[in-house]
C-alpha positions as CSV (number, residue, x, y, z in Angstrom):
1,M,-9.8,24.1,-8.7
2,D,-7.1,26.9,-7.3
3,D,-4.3,24.8,-6.2
4,F,-4.9,26.6,-2.5
5,V,-8.4,25.9,-2.6
6,K,-7.6,22.4,-3.2
7,V,-5.1,22.2,-0.1
8,K,-7.4,23.8,2.0
9,K,-10.2,21.5,1.5
10,I,-7.4,18.8,2.5
11,A,-6.4,20.5,5.7
12,Q,-10.2,20.7,6.7
13,K,-10.3,16.9,6.5
14,C,-7.7,16.5,9.3
15,L,-9.4,15.6,13.0
16,K,-6.2,17.4,14.6
17,C,-5.8,14.0,16.5
18,K,-4.4,14.5,20.4
19,H,-1.6,11.9,19.3
20,P,-1.3,12.1,15.4
21,T,0.0,8.7,14.2
22,C,1.1,10.7,10.8
23,V,3.4,12.5,13.4
24,K,4.6,9.3,14.5
25,H,5.3,7.6,11.1
26,C,6.9,10.6,9.5
27,P,10.8,10.1,9.8
28,V,11.4,14.0,10.3
29,G,8.4,14.8,12.9
30,N,6.5,17.2,10.6
31,H,4.2,19.2,12.5
32,I,1.3,17.9,10.5
33,P,-2.0,18.7,12.5
34,E,-0.5,22.2,13.4
35,I,0.8,22.8,9.6
36,L,-3.0,22.1,8.4
37,S,-4.7,24.2,10.7
38,A,-2.5,27.0,9.5
39,I,-3.5,26.2,5.9
40,E,-7.3,25.9,7.0
41,Q,-6.9,29.9,8.6
42,E,-4.8,30.9,5.3
43,N,-2.1,31.5,7.2
44,I,0.7,30.4,4.6
45,A,3.5,32.1,6.7
46,Q,2.9,30.2,9.8
47,A,2.6,26.8,7.8
48,K,5.9,27.6,5.8
49,K,7.4,28.2,9.2
50,L,6.1,25.4,10.8
51,L,7.3,22.9,7.9
52,L,10.8,24.2,7.9
53,E,11.4,23.7,11.5
54,T,11.8,20.2,10.8
55,T,12.6,19.7,7.3
56,N,14.3,21.4,4.3
57,A,13.6,18.7,2.3
58,S,10.0,19.3,1.2
59,F,10.9,19.6,-2.5
60,I,12.4,16.0,-2.6
61,C,10.1,14.2,0.2
62,A,6.7,15.7,-0.7
63,K,7.1,13.6,-4.2
64,L,9.4,10.7,-3.5
65,C,8.3,9.6,0.3
66,D,6.7,6.3,0.6
67,V,3.7,8.1,2.1
68,Q,1.6,4.7,2.3
69,R,4.3,3.8,4.8
70,Q,4.4,6.8,6.2
71,C,2.1,9.7,7.4
72,Y,-0.7,8.8,4.8
73,G,-0.8,5.0,5.4
74,H,-0.9,5.8,9.3
75,C,-3.7,8.4,9.2
76,V,-6.5,7.2,11.8
77,L,-9.2,8.1,8.8
78,R,-7.7,5.7,6.4
79,N,-10.2,3.1,7.0
80,T,-13.3,5.4,6.7
81,D,-15.4,6.4,4.1
82,K,-13.1,10.0,4.1
83,G,-9.9,8.4,3.4
84,S,-6.3,9.7,4.4
85,V,-5.5,13.3,4.7
86,A,-2.9,13.8,1.9
87,F,-0.6,15.8,3.6
88,Y,2.3,15.4,1.3
89,E,-0.1,17.1,-1.3
90,V,-0.1,20.1,1.2
91,E,3.6,19.9,1.7
92,A,4.4,20.2,-2.3
93,Y,2.3,22.9,-2.4
94,L,3.9,25.0,0.4
95,A,7.5,23.5,-1.1
96,E,6.8,25.4,-4.3
97,L,6.1,28.9,-2.1
98,I,9.2,28.7,0.3
99,Q,12.0,31.2,-0.7
100,A,15.5,31.9,0.8
101,Q,13.9,34.4,2.8
102,D,12.1,32.0,4.5
103,Y,15.2,30.5,6.0
104,V,16.0,31.9,9.3
105,C,19.8,32.1,9.7
106,H,22.1,33.0,12.8
107,D,25.5,34.9,12.3
108,N,28.2,33.3,11.0
109,H,30.6,32.6,14.1
110,G,33.5,30.9,11.8
111,Q,33.6,27.3,13.0
112,R,34.2,25.3,9.9
113,V,32.2,22.2,8.5
114,A,33.1,19.8,5.7
115,I,30.9,17.5,4.1
116,I,31.5,14.7,2.0
117,G,28.7,13.9,-0.6
118,A,26.3,16.0,-1.9
119,G,22.9,13.6,-2.0
120,L,20.2,14.7,0.0
121,A,21.3,14.1,3.3
122,G,24.6,16.2,2.6
123,I,22.5,19.0,1.1
124,S,20.1,19.0,4.2
125,A,22.7,18.7,6.6
126,A,24.7,21.7,4.6
127,I,21.5,24.4,5.1
128,D,20.7,23.5,8.2
129,L,24.3,24.3,9.6
130,A,24.4,27.3,7.2
131,Q,21.2,28.6,9.2
132,H,23.4,28.2,12.8
133,G,26.1,30.4,11.5
134,Y,28.7,27.8,10.4
135,H,30.8,28.1,7.8
136,V,29.9,24.7,5.5
137,E,31.9,23.4,2.3
138,I,30.8,20.7,0.6
139,F,32.7,18.2,-1.4
140,E,31.3,16.2,-4.3
141,K,32.7,13.6,-6.8
142,R,30.2,14.3,-9.5
143,E,29.9,17.7,-11.2
144,K,26.4,18.3,-10.0
145,I,24.4,18.1,-6.5
146,G,21.5,15.6,-5.9
147,G,23.3,12.1,-5.3
148,V,21.0,9.5,-6.8
149,I,18.2,12.0,-8.0
150,T,20.7,13.6,-10.5
151,D,22.6,10.4,-11.4
152,T,20.5,7.5,-11.5
153,L,16.6,8.0,-10.3
154,P,14.8,8.0,-14.1
155,D,13.1,11.8,-15.1
156,F,9.6,9.9,-15.0
157,R,10.2,9.5,-11.4
158,F,11.1,12.9,-10.6
159,S,12.2,16.5,-12.3
160,E,15.6,17.9,-11.3
161,G,14.2,21.5,-10.9
162,A,14.4,21.0,-7.1
163,I,17.7,20.7,-7.4
164,E,18.5,23.7,-8.8
165,K,16.3,25.4,-6.1
166,Y,18.9,23.8,-3.8
167,E,21.9,25.0,-5.8
168,I,20.3,28.8,-5.3
169,L,19.4,28.2,-2.0
170,L,23.1,26.6,-1.0
171,D,24.5,29.7,-2.9
172,T,22.2,32.1,-1.2
173,L,23.4,30.8,2.4
174,G,27.1,30.7,1.3
175,V,27.7,26.8,1.4
176,Q,30.8,26.6,-1.2
177,I,31.1,23.6,-3.0
178,H,34.0,21.6,-4.5
179,Y,32.9,19.4,-7.5
180,G,35.4,16.5,-8.7
181,K,36.5,15.6,-5.1
182,E,36.1,12.2,-4.5
183,W,36.8,10.8,-1.0
184,G,39.4,8.2,-0.9
185,R,40.8,9.1,-4.5
186,N,41.5,13.0,-4.5
187,L,40.2,13.8,-1.3
188,T,41.7,12.7,2.2
189,I,41.5,13.3,5.7
190,E,44.6,15.7,5.5
191,D,42.8,18.2,2.9
192,L,40.4,18.7,5.4
193,D,42.9,19.9,8.0
194,D,41.0,23.1,8.4
195,F,37.6,22.0,10.0
196,L,36.4,21.0,12.7
197,Y,33.6,18.8,12.0
198,I,33.6,16.3,8.8
199,L,30.4,14.9,7.8
200,F,30.2,11.7,5.6
201,A,27.5,11.3,3.5
202,L,28.4,9.1,0.8
203,G,25.2,7.3,0.2
204,A,24.9,3.8,-0.2
205,G,26.4,3.6,-3.9
206,V,27.8,0.0,-4.1
207,S,25.4,-2.6,-5.7
208,K,25.1,-6.2,-4.3
209,R,26.1,-8.5,-6.7
210,N,25.1,-12.5,-6.8
211,F,26.3,-13.0,-10.4
212,P,29.5,-11.3,-12.3
213,S,29.0,-9.0,-14.8
214,S,28.9,-10.1,-18.4
215,P,27.2,-9.0,-21.8
216,F,24.1,-10.2,-20.7
217,V,24.0,-9.7,-17.0
218,Y,23.9,-5.9,-15.9
219,D,23.7,-4.1,-12.4
220,G,20.4,-2.4,-12.2
221,M,22.3,1.3,-11.1
222,E,24.4,0.8,-14.2
223,V,21.6,0.6,-16.4
224,L,20.0,3.6,-14.7
225,R,23.1,5.7,-14.7
226,A,23.3,4.8,-18.5
227,L,19.8,5.6,-19.2
228,K,20.0,9.0,-17.1
229,Q,23.0,9.9,-20.0
230,K,20.8,9.1,-23.0
231,R,22.7,6.0,-23.1
232,I,20.7,3.0,-24.6
233,L,22.7,0.0,-23.2
234,F,20.3,-2.4,-25.5
235,E,16.6,-2.5,-26.4
236,H,13.8,-4.8,-27.9
237,K,15.1,-7.6,-25.6
238,S,13.6,-10.0,-23.0
239,V,14.8,-8.9,-19.4
240,L,14.6,-10.1,-16.2
241,V,14.9,-7.7,-13.4
242,I,15.9,-9.4,-10.1
243,G,14.8,-7.4,-6.8
244,G,11.8,-6.2,-5.0
245,G,13.1,-2.2,-4.3
246,N,12.3,0.9,-5.5
247,V,15.6,0.3,-7.8
248,A,13.8,-2.6,-9.4
249,M,10.8,-0.7,-10.1
250,D,12.5,2.1,-11.5
251,V,15.1,-0.1,-13.7
252,A,12.0,-1.9,-14.8
253,R,10.0,0.6,-15.8
254,A,12.8,2.7,-17.2
255,L,13.7,-0.4,-19.4
256,K,10.3,-0.8,-20.7
257,R,10.4,2.2,-22.2
258,M,13.3,1.2,-24.5
259,N,10.8,-1.3,-25.9
260,N,11.9,-4.1,-23.8
261,E,9.7,-7.3,-22.7
262,V,10.3,-7.0,-19.2
263,K,9.6,-9.1,-15.9
264,I,10.5,-8.5,-12.6
265,V,11.8,-11.7,-10.7
266,Y,11.4,-11.8,-6.7
267,R,11.5,-14.2,-3.8
268,R,8.4,-13.2,-2.1
269,T,5.3,-11.7,-3.0
270,M,4.9,-8.0,-4.1
271,D,3.1,-7.1,-1.5
272,Q,6.1,-8.0,1.0
273,A,8.3,-6.1,-1.4
274,P,10.4,-3.0,0.1
275,A,9.2,-1.0,-2.8
276,S,6.7,1.3,-2.4
277,Q,3.2,-0.1,-3.4
278,I,2.7,3.0,-5.6
279,E,5.7,2.4,-7.7
280,I,4.9,-1.4,-7.8
281,A,1.5,-0.3,-9.0
282,H,2.6,2.0,-11.6
283,A,5.1,-0.9,-12.9
284,K,2.1,-3.3,-13.4
285,N,0.0,-0.9,-14.6
286,E,2.8,-0.2,-17.6
287,G,2.6,-4.1,-18.8
288,I,5.6,-5.6,-16.4
289,I,4.9,-9.0,-15.1
290,M,5.8,-9.9,-11.5
291,E,7.2,-13.5,-11.1
292,E,6.7,-13.5,-7.6
293,C,8.2,-16.5,-5.0
294,L,11.1,-17.4,-7.0
295,S,14.6,-17.2,-5.6
296,P,17.4,-16.7,-8.6
297,V,20.0,-19.6,-8.9
298,E,22.0,-18.9,-11.7
299,P,21.9,-17.5,-15.2
300,I,21.9,-20.2,-17.8
301,Y,23.7,-20.1,-21.0
302,H,24.3,-22.1,-24.2
303,K,27.3,-21.6,-26.1
304,E,28.0,-17.9,-26.2
305,S,24.1,-17.0,-25.9
306,L,22.3,-16.5,-22.5
307,M,19.2,-18.7,-22.2
308,G,17.6,-17.7,-19.2
309,L,17.6,-17.7,-15.5
310,L,17.3,-20.7,-13.0
311,V,15.0,-19.8,-10.4
312,E,13.9,-21.7,-7.2
313,Q,10.6,-21.7,-6.1
314,T,9.9,-20.1,-2.3
315,K,7.0,-20.3,0.0
316,L,6.8,-17.7,2.8
317,V,6.6,-18.2,6.4
318,E,5.2,-15.8,9.3
319,E,8.2,-14.4,11.5
320,P,6.6,-12.8,14.5
321,T,10.0,-10.7,15.7
322,K,10.1,-9.4,11.5
323,G,8.1,-6.7,10.1
324,R,7.5,-9.1,7.0
325,K,7.2,-12.4,6.0
326,N,10.5,-14.6,5.3
327,F,10.7,-17.2,2.7
328,Q,11.9,-20.8,2.4
329,K,13.3,-22.6,-0.5
330,T,11.3,-25.9,-1.6
331,G,14.1,-27.5,-4.1
332,L,11.6,-27.0,-7.1
333,T,13.4,-25.5,-9.6
334,S,12.4,-24.0,-13.4
335,V,14.2,-22.0,-16.3
336,I,12.8,-18.2,-17.0
337,S,14.0,-17.5,-20.3
338,A,15.8,-14.2,-21.3
339,D,18.1,-12.4,-23.4
340,V,19.2,-10.1,-20.4
341,I,19.2,-10.2,-17.0
342,V,19.7,-6.9,-14.6
343,E,20.5,-7.3,-10.8
344,A,18.6,-4.7,-8.7
345,I,19.0,-6.3,-4.9
346,G,20.1,-3.7,-3.1
347,L,22.7,-1.4,-2.0
348,E,25.5,-0.9,0.6
349,P,28.3,2.0,1.7
350,E,31.8,1.5,0.6
351,Y,33.5,2.1,4.2
352,T,37.1,0.8,3.2
353,V,39.1,3.9,3.5
354,L,37.1,5.1,6.4
355,R,37.5,2.1,8.2
356,Q,41.1,2.3,8.1
357,L,41.0,5.8,9.2
358,V,39.2,5.2,12.7
359,P,38.7,1.6,13.0
360,A,37.0,2.4,16.3
361,L,33.9,3.5,14.5
362,F,32.9,0.5,13.1
363,D,31.6,-2.9,15.1
364,E,33.0,-6.3,14.8
365,E,31.0,-6.9,11.8
366,G,32.4,-3.9,10.2
367,W,29.3,-1.4,10.2
368,V,29.4,1.8,11.2
369,Q,28.5,1.8,15.1
370,S,24.8,3.4,15.7
371,E,25.7,6.8,16.7
372,G,28.0,7.0,13.7
373,V,30.3,9.6,15.7
374,A,34.0,9.5,15.9
375,R,37.1,11.3,17.0
376,Y,40.2,11.7,15.0
377,K,42.7,14.3,16.6
378,D,41.1,17.3,16.8
379,K,38.1,16.7,14.7
380,T,34.9,15.3,15.4
381,L,33.6,12.6,12.3
382,L,29.6,12.0,11.6
383,V,28.3,9.6,9.4
384,I,24.5,10.3,7.8
385,G,22.4,9.6,5.5
386,D,22.4,6.3,3.7
387,Y,26.1,6.3,4.4
388,L,25.0,5.2,8.1
389,L,21.5,3.6,7.6
390,G,22.5,1.7,4.5
391,A,19.8,2.2,1.7
392,S,16.8,4.0,3.4
393,S,14.1,6.4,2.1
394,F,15.0,10.2,1.5
395,A,12.9,11.4,4.8
396,Q,14.9,8.8,7.0
397,A,18.2,10.3,5.3
398,V,16.9,13.6,6.0
399,A,16.0,12.8,9.3
400,S,19.6,11.1,10.2
401,S,21.2,14.4,8.9
402,K,19.4,16.5,11.4
403,Q,20.5,14.3,14.3
404,A,24.0,14.9,13.4
405,V,23.2,18.1,12.9
406,K,22.1,18.6,16.4
407,K,25.1,17.0,17.6
408,V,27.4,19.6,16.3
409,V,25.5,22.3,17.2
410,D,25.0,20.9,20.8
411,G,28.9,20.4,20.7
């Protein structure tokens, strides 16, 4: 079937709801019914224009968004014979058609913005600000833009072709990128003296850990980074991956491809996990075993070898004020045998340097205050993406960057 015929059939399913719940649950607020109407009318130019009004990240979000928890999962047709409208397929189709000339740009007015970090939030903000006429420069510690997409996301989850499109677009918009520049190491606030605005988009790159690293206990991001670089840390092992997020799923699926026997250990049931249910289904279909309602206690060693992981059984309890069930430990323990343990229990931002620079930006618990905005001498500092939110979805990171752009543009 021709691609346009397919997306037009998708568009024709839309009921054009008066109060569309799909839009309500889209972090960037895409004009979903209006875009689908334009597709029905075969007005591709209008559909692209409407999409670009809310996002420049369709290359990424159409393929990596957790649509079950966002637009698709909240479509009013989801429980009918017709089924939800697959807007993400329409978005992916339009993303392939969008060219640099589709981005409307204002004349450059000379105001300078520095963006630290070239993950999706930083890239998105750079594009928006360049369109608004700002002189934008990105400072990135690695030698390629893309953040976790190019650094750790497995190839089976996403092709880097979209990142190449962003490189072309940023160059077309006149955005300058400085590689090998790491905040707090060889990049300081003094180096950015010529900029009125500084956006911090460093992501949530620090892994949470319960156990110290050893030849038998690894960090999930370390494993993904090694595999991305085509380095095999181990194979033909019995591996326990601890965690229930997308990183845990990525680690487990990647290690399964390295001829390992893989189990995921999670303290709740998988239907309560933060990972996309699609990614969980992929992991199960690939033969990864889910060990549910087990809380890790400690690795068990014998002499110089790992024997396994001591776990404590949990039970789930309702939490009326929370979006998912909580867990309680039961005191019942057991040991799961394993050769290797990989922790993938979450990520958090590293704030040490920024906290020293602008302590007023942080609350008493050490987190960035909700607005993520501070003044430093004559500069405005803005925290965006996962560096503000903690580990979040790609769409939420983009939404955060758009809010920051609005603050810059509105003054």
